[in-house]
All heavy atoms as TSV, in Angstrom:
chain	resi	resn	atom	element	x	y	z
A	1	MET	N	N	0.816	-1.156	-0.008
A	1	MET	CA	C	-0.062	0.017	0.002
A	1	MET	C	C	0.879	1.214	0.009
A	1	MET	O	O	1.865	1.313	0.800
A	1	MET	CB	C	-0.882	0.000	1.241
A	1	MET	CG	C	-1.898	-1.053	1.172
A	1	MET	SD	S	-3.335	-0.308	2.035
A	1	MET	CE	C	-4.509	-1.627	1.810
A	2	PRO	N	N	0.557	2.299	-0.829
A	2	PRO	CA	C	1.369	3.424	-0.872
A	2	PRO	C	C	1.512	4.153	0.471
A	2	PRO	O	O	2.507	4.859	0.672
A	2	PRO	CB	C	0.649	4.305	-1.850
A	2	PRO	CG	C	-0.109	3.360	-2.754
A	2	PRO	CD	C	-0.508	2.216	-1.803
A	3	GLU	N	N	0.492	4.028	1.399
A	3	GLU	CA	C	0.679	4.685	2.637
A	3	GLU	C	C	1.819	4.073	3.505
A	3	GLU	O	O	2.255	4.759	4.421
A	3	GLU	CB	C	-0.540	4.805	3.411
A	3	GLU	CG	C	-1.948	4.229	3.259
A	3	GLU	CD	C	-2.439	3.504	2.165
A	3	GLU	OE1	O	-2.703	3.953	1.158
A	3	GLU	OE2	O	-2.680	2.254	2.389
A	4	ASP	N	N	2.145	2.747	3.203
A	4	ASP	CA	C	3.171	2.152	4.059
A	4	ASP	C	C	4.535	2.112	3.292
A	4	ASP	O	O	5.570	2.119	4.023
A	4	ASP	CB	C	2.756	0.674	4.236
A	4	ASP	CG	C	1.462	0.531	5.023
A	4	ASP	OD1	O	1.237	1.420	5.919
A	4	ASP	OD2	O	0.682	-0.343	4.787
A	5	LEU	N	N	4.552	2.191	2.096
A	5	LEU	CA	C	5.812	2.038	1.326
A	5	LEU	C	C	5.706	2.732	-0.063
A	5	LEU	O	O	4.666	2.635	-0.778
A	5	LEU	CB	C	6.139	0.525	1.049
A	5	LEU	CG	C	7.312	0.239	0.131
A	5	LEU	CD1	C	8.583	0.518	0.954
A	5	LEU	CD2	C	7.317	-1.249	-0.234
A	6	SER	N	N	6.670	3.529	-0.428
A	6	SER	CA	C	6.731	4.169	-1.700
A	6	SER	C	C	7.714	3.461	-2.571
A	6	SER	O	O	8.799	3.073	-2.144
A	6	SER	CB	C	7.122	5.590	-1.541
A	6	SER	OG	O	6.028	6.432	-0.937
A	7	VAL	N	N	7.403	3.357	-3.884
A	7	VAL	CA	C	8.230	2.647	-4.892
A	7	VAL	C	C	8.397	3.641	-6.074
A	7	VAL	O	O	7.436	4.112	-6.520
A	7	VAL	CB	C	7.621	1.378	-5.327
A	7	VAL	CG1	C	8.456	0.705	-6.400
A	7	VAL	CG2	C	7.424	0.400	-4.148
A	8	VAL	N	N	9.643	3.766	-6.414
A	8	VAL	CA	C	9.943	4.653	-7.565
A	8	VAL	C	C	10.857	3.832	-8.562
A	8	VAL	O	O	11.828	3.182	-8.184
A	8	VAL	CB	C	10.729	5.905	-7.173
A	8	VAL	CG1	C	11.104	6.807	-8.357
A	8	VAL	CG2	C	9.921	6.715	-6.177
A	9	GLY	N	N	10.532	3.891	-9.842
A	9	GLY	CA	C	11.306	3.190	-10.859
A	9	GLY	C	C	12.136	4.242	-11.596
A	9	GLY	O	O	12.115	5.448	-11.385
A	10	ILE	N	N	12.972	3.740	-12.530
A	10	ILE	CA	C	13.780	4.573	-13.391
A	10	ILE	C	C	13.454	4.261	-14.813
A	10	ILE	O	O	13.163	3.168	-15.204
A	10	ILE	CB	C	15.314	4.322	-13.060
A	10	ILE	CG1	C	16.198	5.295	-13.758
A	10	ILE	CG2	C	15.728	2.916	-13.307
A	10	ILE	CD1	C	16.345	6.570	-13.088
A	11	ASP	N	N	13.601	5.256	-15.701
A	11	ASP	CA	C	13.421	5.154	-17.080
A	11	ASP	C	C	12.029	5.484	-17.574
A	11	ASP	O	O	11.803	5.758	-18.689
A	11	ASP	CB	C	13.844	3.805	-17.595
A	11	ASP	CG	C	14.983	3.887	-18.687
A	11	ASP	OD1	O	15.455	5.004	-18.827
A	11	ASP	OD2	O	15.296	2.922	-19.272
A	12	ASP	N	N	11.034	5.428	-16.752
A	12	ASP	CA	C	9.613	5.787	-17.071
A	12	ASP	C	C	9.217	4.981	-18.329
A	12	ASP	O	O	8.758	5.614	-19.251
A	12	ASP	CB	C	9.344	7.207	-17.175
A	12	ASP	CG	C	7.910	7.573	-17.203
A	12	ASP	OD1	O	7.100	6.819	-16.526
A	12	ASP	OD2	O	7.455	8.481	-17.986
A	13	ILE	N	N	9.362	3.686	-18.316
A	13	ILE	CA	C	8.947	2.919	-19.474
A	13	ILE	C	C	7.385	3.062	-19.616
A	13	ILE	O	O	6.727	3.329	-18.582
A	13	ILE	CB	C	9.386	1.471	-19.476
A	13	ILE	CG1	C	8.767	0.725	-18.132
A	13	ILE	CG2	C	10.858	1.328	-19.412
A	13	ILE	CD1	C	9.047	-0.702	-18.107
A	14	GLN	N	N	6.861	2.888	-20.786
A	14	GLN	CA	C	5.486	3.032	-21.029
A	14	GLN	C	C	4.619	2.213	-20.071
A	14	GLN	O	O	3.549	2.591	-19.649
A	14	GLN	CB	C	5.127	2.693	-22.421
A	14	GLN	CG	C	3.720	3.034	-22.820
A	14	GLN	CD	C	3.512	2.884	-24.361
A	14	GLN	OE1	O	4.266	2.275	-24.980
A	14	GLN	NE2	N	2.392	3.369	-24.858
A	15	PHE	N	N	5.046	1.035	-19.800
A	15	PHE	CA	C	4.347	0.062	-18.919
A	15	PHE	C	C	4.104	0.568	-17.525
A	15	PHE	O	O	3.120	0.258	-16.841
A	15	PHE	CB	C	5.178	-1.289	-18.867
A	15	PHE	CG	C	4.437	-2.353	-18.086
A	15	PHE	CD1	C	3.315	-2.968	-18.509
A	15	PHE	CD2	C	4.920	-2.747	-16.820
A	15	PHE	CE1	C	2.646	-3.918	-17.797
A	15	PHE	CE2	C	4.352	-3.769	-16.124
A	15	PHE	CZ	C	3.148	-4.352	-16.605
A	16	ALA	N	N	4.990	1.565	-17.018
A	16	ALA	CA	C	4.882	2.055	-15.728
A	16	ALA	C	C	3.501	2.800	-15.492
A	16	ALA	O	O	2.970	2.736	-14.322
A	16	ALA	CB	C	5.983	3.034	-15.381
A	17	ALA	N	N	2.962	3.323	-16.458
A	17	ALA	CA	C	1.725	3.981	-16.325
A	17	ALA	C	C	0.450	3.085	-16.204
A	17	ALA	O	O	-0.675	3.441	-15.804
A	17	ALA	CB	C	1.345	4.989	-17.483
A	18	TYR	N	N	0.721	1.777	-16.603
A	18	TYR	CA	C	-0.428	0.857	-16.657
A	18	TYR	C	C	-0.397	-0.129	-15.550
A	18	TYR	O	O	-1.240	-1.118	-15.504
A	18	TYR	CB	C	-0.418	0.093	-18.061
A	18	TYR	CG	C	-0.631	1.072	-19.139
A	18	TYR	CD1	C	0.506	1.507	-19.967
A	18	TYR	CD2	C	-1.843	1.700	-19.388
A	18	TYR	CE1	C	0.235	2.382	-20.960
A	18	TYR	CE2	C	-2.027	2.663	-20.379
A	18	TYR	CZ	C	-0.916	2.929	-21.154
A	18	TYR	OH	O	-1.146	3.919	-22.152
A	19	THR	N	N	0.616	-0.038	-14.618
A	19	THR	CA	C	0.604	-0.937	-13.515
A	19	THR	C	C	-0.341	-0.560	-12.560
A	19	THR	O	O	-0.996	0.522	-12.559
A	19	THR	CB	C	2.011	-0.997	-12.782
A	19	THR	OG1	O	2.313	0.366	-12.315
A	19	THR	CG2	C	3.096	-1.508	-13.825
A	20	ASN	N	N	-0.689	-1.346	-11.486
A	20	ASN	CA	C	-1.740	-0.985	-10.540
A	20	ASN	C	C	-1.037	-1.246	-9.125
A	20	ASN	O	O	-0.816	-2.342	-8.737
A	20	ASN	CB	C	-2.944	-1.940	-10.722
A	20	ASN	CG	C	-3.996	-1.445	-9.752
A	20	ASN	OD1	O	-3.939	-0.404	-9.066
A	20	ASN	ND2	N	-5.024	-2.259	-9.587
A	21	PRO	N	N	-0.752	-0.217	-8.417
A	21	PRO	CA	C	-0.884	1.183	-8.735
A	21	PRO	C	C	0.187	1.623	-9.734
A	21	PRO	O	O	1.119	1.003	-9.989
A	21	PRO	CB	C	-0.652	1.859	-7.424
A	21	PRO	CG	C	0.262	0.976	-6.677
A	21	PRO	CD	C	-0.114	-0.343	-7.054
A	22	GLY	N	N	-0.179	2.791	-10.429
A	22	GLY	CA	C	0.771	3.388	-11.432
A	22	GLY	C	C	2.167	3.612	-10.719
A	22	GLY	O	O	2.228	4.094	-9.635
A	23	LEU	N	N	3.227	3.259	-11.477
A	23	LEU	CA	C	4.558	3.351	-10.873
A	23	LEU	C	C	5.168	4.724	-11.026
A	23	LEU	O	O	5.306	5.197	-12.189
A	23	LEU	CB	C	5.481	2.360	-11.523
A	23	LEU	CG	C	6.913	2.346	-11.036
A	23	LEU	CD1	C	7.045	1.945	-9.574
A	23	LEU	CD2	C	7.769	1.374	-11.875
A	24	THR	N	N	5.448	5.476	-9.896
A	24	THR	CA	C	6.171	6.663	-9.976
A	24	THR	C	C	7.507	6.387	-10.560
A	24	THR	O	O	8.135	5.322	-10.183
A	24	THR	CB	C	6.314	7.346	-8.609
A	24	THR	OG1	O	4.987	7.650	-8.155
A	24	THR	CG2	C	7.182	8.518	-8.547
A	25	SER	N	N	8.035	7.214	-11.390
A	25	SER	CA	C	9.270	6.914	-12.102
A	25	SER	C	C	10.024	8.128	-12.505
A	25	SER	O	O	9.473	9.236	-12.549
A	25	SER	CB	C	8.916	6.116	-13.412
A	25	SER	OG	O	10.108	5.581	-13.983
A	26	VAL	N	N	11.303	8.043	-12.650
A	26	VAL	CA	C	12.196	9.099	-13.131
A	26	VAL	C	C	12.353	8.872	-14.659
A	26	VAL	O	O	12.845	7.905	-15.160
A	26	VAL	CB	C	13.515	9.135	-12.450
A	26	VAL	CG1	C	14.462	10.228	-13.047
A	26	VAL	CG2	C	13.320	9.210	-10.950
A	27	ALA	N	N	11.879	9.893	-15.386
A	27	ALA	CA	C	12.003	9.853	-16.928
A	27	ALA	C	C	13.339	10.433	-17.329
A	27	ALA	O	O	13.683	11.565	-16.886
A	27	ALA	CB	C	10.824	10.626	-17.483
A	28	GLN	N	N	14.039	9.675	-18.089
A	28	GLN	CA	C	15.342	10.152	-18.617
A	28	GLN	C	C	15.128	10.857	-19.990
A	28	GLN	O	O	14.187	10.438	-20.690
A	28	GLN	CB	C	16.257	9.002	-18.747
A	28	GLN	CG	C	16.645	8.331	-17.463
A	28	GLN	CD	C	17.697	7.277	-17.610
A	28	GLN	OE1	O	18.684	7.556	-18.326
A	28	GLN	NE2	N	17.378	6.116	-17.149
A	29	PRO	N	N	15.922	11.922	-20.269
A	29	PRO	CA	C	15.843	12.560	-21.521
A	29	PRO	C	C	16.417	11.718	-22.717
A	29	PRO	O	O	17.493	11.893	-23.133
A	29	PRO	CB	C	16.613	13.883	-21.269
A	29	PRO	CG	C	17.714	13.408	-20.287
A	29	PRO	CD	C	16.963	12.439	-19.435
A	30	LYS	N	N	15.567	10.738	-23.131
A	30	LYS	CA	C	16.062	9.780	-24.152
A	30	LYS	C	C	16.511	10.466	-25.450
A	30	LYS	O	O	17.522	9.981	-26.024
A	30	LYS	CB	C	14.985	8.764	-24.354
A	30	LYS	CG	C	14.617	7.940	-23.139
A	30	LYS	CD	C	13.501	6.937	-23.445
A	30	LYS	CE	C	13.042	6.209	-22.231
A	30	LYS	NZ	N	11.968	6.734	-21.589
A	31	GLN	N	N	15.840	11.384	-25.939
A	31	GLN	CA	C	16.276	12.083	-27.158
A	31	GLN	C	C	17.703	12.700	-27.043
A	31	GLN	O	O	18.464	12.653	-27.915
A	31	GLN	CB	C	15.270	13.020	-27.718
A	31	GLN	CG	C	13.951	12.419	-28.217
A	31	GLN	CD	C	12.987	13.360	-28.706
A	31	GLN	OE1	O	12.942	14.574	-28.367
A	31	GLN	NE2	N	12.101	12.906	-29.643
A	32	GLU	N	N	17.861	13.455	-25.937
A	32	GLU	CA	C	19.140	14.074	-25.702
A	32	GLU	C	C	20.279	13.034	-25.444
A	32	GLU	O	O	21.330	13.220	-25.934
A	32	GLU	CB	C	19.025	14.967	-24.403
A	32	GLU	CG	C	20.190	15.868	-24.260
A	32	GLU	CD	C	20.037	16.888	-23.163
A	32	GLU	OE1	O	18.941	16.978	-22.517
A	32	GLU	OE2	O	21.012	17.564	-22.912
A	33	LEU	N	N	19.942	11.923	-24.730
A	33	LEU	CA	C	20.896	10.856	-24.514
A	33	LEU	C	C	21.353	10.263	-25.923
A	33	LEU	O	O	22.503	10.048	-26.176
A	33	LEU	CB	C	20.270	9.826	-23.686
A	33	LEU	CG	C	20.282	10.007	-22.191
A	33	LEU	CD1	C	19.424	8.914	-21.529
A	33	LEU	CD2	C	21.649	9.979	-21.633
A	34	GLY	N	N	20.361	10.086	-26.858
A	34	GLY	CA	C	20.673	9.561	-28.138
A	34	GLY	C	C	21.439	10.474	-28.930
A	34	GLY	O	O	22.421	10.017	-29.560
A	35	ALA	N	N	21.098	11.804	-28.886
A	35	ALA	CA	C	21.919	12.752	-29.658
A	35	ALA	C	C	23.393	12.846	-29.133
A	35	ALA	O	O	24.293	12.970	-29.978
A	35	ALA	CB	C	21.237	14.175	-29.547
A	36	LEU	N	N	23.573	12.817	-27.901
A	36	LEU	CA	C	24.915	12.825	-27.339
A	36	LEU	C	C	25.665	11.564	-27.766
A	36	LEU	O	O	26.897	11.653	-28.012
A	36	LEU	CB	C	24.874	12.950	-25.780
A	36	LEU	CG	C	24.452	14.283	-25.263
A	36	LEU	CD1	C	24.208	14.217	-23.694
A	36	LEU	CD2	C	25.466	15.338	-25.608
A	37	ALA	N	N	25.007	10.400	-27.768
A	37	ALA	CA	C	25.697	9.167	-28.185
A	37	ALA	C	C	26.061	9.261	-29.698
A	37	ALA	O	O	27.195	8.896	-30.049
A	37	ALA	CB	C	24.744	8.052	-27.966
A	38	VAL	N	N	25.274	9.777	-30.510
A	38	VAL	CA	C	25.594	9.981	-31.940
A	38	VAL	C	C	26.765	10.934	-32.131
A	38	VAL	O	O	27.770	10.671	-32.771
A	38	VAL	CB	C	24.434	10.376	-32.713
A	38	VAL	CG1	C	24.827	10.834	-34.122
A	38	VAL	CG2	C	23.383	9.259	-32.822
A	39	ASP	N	N	26.671	12.088	-31.343
A	39	ASP	CA	C	27.782	12.983	-31.452
A	39	ASP	C	C	29.149	12.365	-30.976
A	39	ASP	O	O	30.123	12.627	-31.589
A	39	ASP	CB	C	27.437	14.211	-30.530
A	39	ASP	CG	C	26.391	15.185	-31.031
A	39	ASP	OD1	O	26.080	15.031	-32.270
A	39	ASP	OD2	O	25.988	15.959	-30.347
A	40	ALA	N	N	29.050	11.599	-29.907
A	40	ALA	CA	C	30.282	10.921	-29.421
A	40	ALA	C	C	30.849	9.968	-30.484
A	40	ALA	O	O	32.080	9.830	-30.663
A	40	ALA	CB	C	30.039	10.186	-28.136
A	41	LEU	N	N	29.845	9.211	-31.108
A	41	LEU	CA	C	30.428	8.290	-32.136
A	41	LEU	C	C	30.971	8.978	-33.405
A	41	LEU	O	O	31.932	8.445	-34.022
A	41	LEU	CB	C	29.219	7.397	-32.605
A	41	LEU	CG	C	28.835	6.302	-31.589
A	41	LEU	CD1	C	27.536	5.648	-32.019
A	41	LEU	CD2	C	29.898	5.320	-31.384
A	42	LEU	N	N	30.430	10.110	-33.798
A	42	LEU	CA	C	30.913	10.819	-34.876
A	42	LEU	C	C	31.990	11.782	-34.624
A	42	LEU	O	O	32.584	12.307	-35.605
A	42	LEU	CB	C	29.675	11.522	-35.580
A	42	LEU	CG	C	28.528	10.724	-36.057
A	42	LEU	CD1	C	27.432	11.611	-36.547
A	42	LEU	CD2	C	28.940	9.693	-37.095
A	43	ASN	N	N	32.407	11.919	-33.420
A	43	ASN	CA	C	33.428	12.817	-33.036
A	43	ASN	C	C	34.753	12.331	-33.510
A	43	ASN	O	O	35.306	11.281	-33.033
A	43	ASN	CB	C	33.509	13.034	-31.479
A	43	ASN	CG	C	34.559	14.007	-31.063
A	43	ASN	OD1	O	35.252	14.674	-31.891
A	43	ASN	ND2	N	34.739	14.103	-29.807
A	44	THR	N	N	35.433	12.966	-34.460
A	44	THR	CA	C	36.651	12.494	-35.049
A	44	THR	C	C	37.768	13.436	-34.735
A	44	THR	O	O	38.925	13.331	-35.238
A	44	THR	CB	C	36.550	12.425	-36.595
A	44	THR	OG1	O	36.196	13.693	-37.114
A	44	THR	CG2	C	35.487	11.400	-37.092
A	45	SER	N	N	37.528	14.394	-33.795
A	45	SER	CA	C	38.528	15.367	-33.482
A	45	SER	C	C	39.584	14.869	-32.486
A	45	SER	O	O	40.615	15.520	-32.116
A	45	SER	CB	C	37.870	16.602	-32.864
A	45	SER	OG	O	37.271	16.337	-31.595
A	46	GLY	N	N	39.339	13.651	-31.959
A	46	GLY	CA	C	40.256	12.999	-30.951
A	46	GLY	C	C	40.085	13.571	-29.565
A	46	GLY	O	O	40.907	13.252	-28.722
A	47	ASP	N	N	39.060	14.357	-29.331
A	47	ASP	CA	C	38.781	14.819	-27.949
A	47	ASP	C	C	38.476	13.668	-27.037
A	47	ASP	O	O	37.879	12.654	-27.426
A	47	ASP	CB	C	37.532	15.707	-27.929
A	47	ASP	CG	C	37.803	17.107	-28.517
A	47	ASP	OD1	O	39.013	17.446	-28.693
A	47	ASP	OD2	O	36.921	17.775	-28.978
A	48	THR	N	N	38.979	13.714	-25.770
A	48	THR	CA	C	38.652	12.656	-24.863
A	48	THR	C	C	37.156	12.812	-24.375
A	48	THR	O	O	36.557	13.862	-24.499
A	48	THR	CB	C	39.552	12.746	-23.621
A	48	THR	OG1	O	39.461	14.041	-22.970
A	48	THR	CG2	C	41.036	12.576	-24.062
A	49	ALA	N	N	36.743	11.685	-23.889
A	49	ALA	CA	C	35.256	11.674	-23.385
A	49	ALA	C	C	35.108	12.621	-22.235
A	49	ALA	O	O	36.094	12.796	-21.426
A	49	ALA	CB	C	34.872	10.264	-23.076
A	50	ARG	N	N	33.963	13.235	-22.099
A	50	ARG	CA	C	33.710	14.083	-20.947
A	50	ARG	C	C	32.437	13.718	-20.369
A	50	ARG	O	O	31.467	13.079	-20.914
A	50	ARG	CB	C	33.624	15.551	-21.361
A	50	ARG	CG	C	32.586	15.862	-22.329
A	50	ARG	CD	C	32.586	17.277	-22.767
A	50	ARG	NE	N	31.455	17.474	-23.611
A	50	ARG	CZ	C	30.930	18.653	-23.949
A	50	ARG	NH1	N	31.506	19.799	-23.379
A	50	ARG	NH2	N	29.924	18.782	-24.708
A	51	THR	N	N	32.352	13.941	-19.028
A	51	THR	CA	C	31.099	13.559	-18.255
A	51	THR	C	C	30.056	14.677	-18.476
A	51	THR	O	O	30.388	15.809	-18.401
A	51	THR	CB	C	31.456	13.412	-16.827
A	51	THR	OG1	O	32.478	12.448	-16.580
A	51	THR	CG2	C	30.267	13.041	-15.920
A	52	ARG	N	N	28.845	14.228	-18.712
A	52	ARG	CA	C	27.706	15.100	-18.892
A	52	ARG	C	C	26.628	14.676	-17.878
A	52	ARG	O	O	26.359	13.518	-17.750
A	52	ARG	CB	C	27.142	15.097	-20.271
A	52	ARG	CG	C	27.999	15.560	-21.361
A	52	ARG	CD	C	27.983	17.132	-21.438
A	52	ARG	NE	N	26.660	17.805	-21.448
A	52	ARG	CZ	C	25.990	18.027	-22.536
A	52	ARG	NH1	N	26.453	17.844	-23.703
A	52	ARG	NH2	N	24.790	18.626	-22.397
A	53	MET	N	N	26.073	15.648	-17.204
A	53	MET	CA	C	24.920	15.431	-16.250
A	53	MET	C	C	23.564	15.947	-17.013
A	53	MET	O	O	23.579	17.079	-17.331
A	53	MET	CB	C	25.176	16.091	-14.944
A	53	MET	CG	C	24.005	15.930	-13.960
A	53	MET	SD	S	24.283	14.498	-12.828
A	53	MET	CE	C	25.861	14.700	-12.149
A	54	LEU	N	N	22.712	15.028	-17.211
A	54	LEU	CA	C	21.392	15.433	-17.782
A	54	LEU	C	C	20.381	15.446	-16.669
A	54	LEU	O	O	20.423	14.571	-15.792
A	54	LEU	CB	C	21.080	14.430	-18.920
A	54	LEU	CG	C	22.066	14.302	-20.043
A	54	LEU	CD1	C	21.583	13.257	-21.049
A	54	LEU	CD2	C	22.337	15.639	-20.694
A	55	ASP	N	N	19.369	16.244	-16.864
A	55	ASP	CA	C	18.277	16.300	-15.866
A	55	ASP	C	C	17.220	15.313	-16.233
A	55	ASP	O	O	16.844	15.157	-17.382
A	55	ASP	CB	C	17.650	17.682	-15.849
A	55	ASP	CG	C	18.540	18.781	-15.349
A	55	ASP	OD1	O	19.361	18.531	-14.419
A	55	ASP	OD2	O	18.502	19.976	-15.807
A	56	GLY	N	N	16.733	14.630	-15.246
A	56	GLY	CA	C	15.595	13.710	-15.355
A	56	GLY	C	C	14.433	14.416	-14.904
A	56	GLY	O	O	14.418	15.612	-14.406
A	57	ARG	N	N	13.229	13.805	-15.022
A	57	ARG	CA	C	11.970	14.366	-14.631
A	57	ARG	C	C	11.194	13.464	-13.830
A	57	ARG	O	O	10.992	12.274	-14.292
A	57	ARG	CB	C	11.184	14.761	-15.933
A	57	ARG	CG	C	9.854	15.399	-15.714
A	57	ARG	CD	C	9.250	15.873	-16.960
A	57	ARG	NE	N	9.227	14.771	-18.060
A	57	ARG	CZ	C	8.229	13.880	-18.071
A	57	ARG	NH1	N	7.185	14.023	-17.378
A	57	ARG	NH2	N	8.379	12.964	-19.124
A	58	LEU	N	N	10.832	13.833	-12.684
A	58	LEU	CA	C	10.040	12.875	-11.817
A	58	LEU	C	C	8.554	12.819	-12.284
A	58	LEU	O	O	7.862	13.843	-12.313
A	58	LEU	CB	C	10.064	13.342	-10.328
A	58	LEU	CG	C	9.349	12.400	-9.364
A	58	LEU	CD1	C	9.982	11.063	-9.293
A	58	LEU	CD2	C	9.384	12.922	-8.031
A	59	VAL	N	N	8.038	11.605	-12.580
A	59	VAL	CA	C	6.708	11.433	-13.017
A	59	VAL	C	C	5.950	10.786	-11.874
A	59	VAL	O	O	6.127	9.591	-11.554
A	59	VAL	CB	C	6.580	10.556	-14.300
A	59	VAL	CG1	C	5.124	10.333	-14.731
A	59	VAL	CG2	C	7.456	11.187	-15.363
A	60	VAL	N	N	5.236	11.544	-11.134
A	60	VAL	CA	C	4.576	10.998	-9.829
A	60	VAL	C	C	3.239	10.254	-10.237
A	60	VAL	O	O	2.336	10.855	-10.953
A	60	VAL	CB	C	4.201	12.104	-8.881
A	60	VAL	CG1	C	3.586	11.584	-7.657
A	60	VAL	CG2	C	5.591	12.874	-8.496
A	61	ARG	N	N	3.114	9.029	-9.709
A	61	ARG	CA	C	1.846	8.316	-9.986
A	61	ARG	C	C	1.447	7.756	-8.625
A	61	ARG	O	O	1.857	8.304	-7.645
A	61	ARG	CB	C	2.188	7.156	-11.054
A	61	ARG	CG	C	2.473	7.753	-12.415
A	61	ARG	CD	C	2.485	6.581	-13.427
A	61	ARG	NE	N	2.764	7.105	-14.704
A	61	ARG	CZ	C	3.976	7.047	-15.293
A	61	ARG	NH1	N	4.926	6.583	-14.606
A	61	ARG	NH2	N	4.099	7.552	-16.469
A	62	GLU	N	N	0.700	6.717	-8.655
A	62	GLU	CA	C	0.063	6.229	-7.284
A	62	GLU	C	C	1.017	5.419	-6.395
A	62	GLU	O	O	0.596	5.034	-5.394
A	62	GLU	CB	C	-1.221	5.432	-7.635
A	62	GLU	CG	C	-2.326	6.119	-8.314
A	62	GLU	CD	C	-2.162	6.261	-9.910
A	62	GLU	OE1	O	-1.397	5.325	-10.458
A	62	GLU	OE2	O	-2.587	7.200	-10.419
A	63	SER	N	N	2.178	5.080	-6.813
A	63	SER	CA	C	3.061	4.134	-6.098
A	63	SER	C	C	3.850	4.960	-4.988
A	63	SER	O	O	4.661	4.284	-4.247
A	63	SER	CB	C	4.015	3.411	-7.002
A	63	SER	OG	O	4.951	4.196	-7.515
A	64	THR	N	N	3.590	6.199	-4.886
A	64	THR	CA	C	4.200	6.991	-3.819
A	64	THR	C	C	3.165	7.721	-2.966
A	64	THR	O	O	2.140	8.102	-3.384
A	64	THR	CB	C	5.291	7.987	-4.336
A	64	THR	OG1	O	4.617	8.778	-5.323
A	64	THR	CG2	C	6.452	7.286	-4.955
A	65	ALA	N	N	3.649	7.984	-1.736
A	65	ALA	CA	C	2.680	8.753	-0.876
A	65	ALA	C	C	3.406	9.954	-0.378
A	65	ALA	O	O	4.593	9.988	-0.332
A	65	ALA	CB	C	2.226	7.854	0.343
A	66	PRO	N	N	2.669	10.990	0.177
A	66	PRO	CA	C	3.315	12.155	0.772
A	66	PRO	C	C	4.180	11.747	1.903
A	66	PRO	O	O	3.904	10.707	2.581
A	66	PRO	CB	C	2.200	13.041	1.124
A	66	PRO	CG	C	1.034	12.564	0.391
A	66	PRO	CD	C	1.183	11.136	0.166
A	67	VAL	N	N	5.198	12.497	2.233
A	67	VAL	CA	C	6.078	12.211	3.373
A	67	VAL	C	C	5.231	12.426	4.642
A	67	VAL	O	O	4.478	13.220	4.809
A	67	VAL	CB	C	7.267	13.253	3.336
A	67	VAL	CG1	C	8.102	12.910	4.522
A	67	VAL	CG2	C	8.032	13.095	2.061
């Protein structure tokens, strides 16, 4: 029961909205991740890899309760 335990997933797959209760999840910026991956693959300048931090988005559904 959400009043006793909160559950949060990652990736916000489409199935998360259809579970019972709906799964609260962190949505990752998939398009931006894909674009960065392509840029890294096509990078021929010899630059070393760098760390990038992307913002996720919390999608609140029924699997969490207020604090």
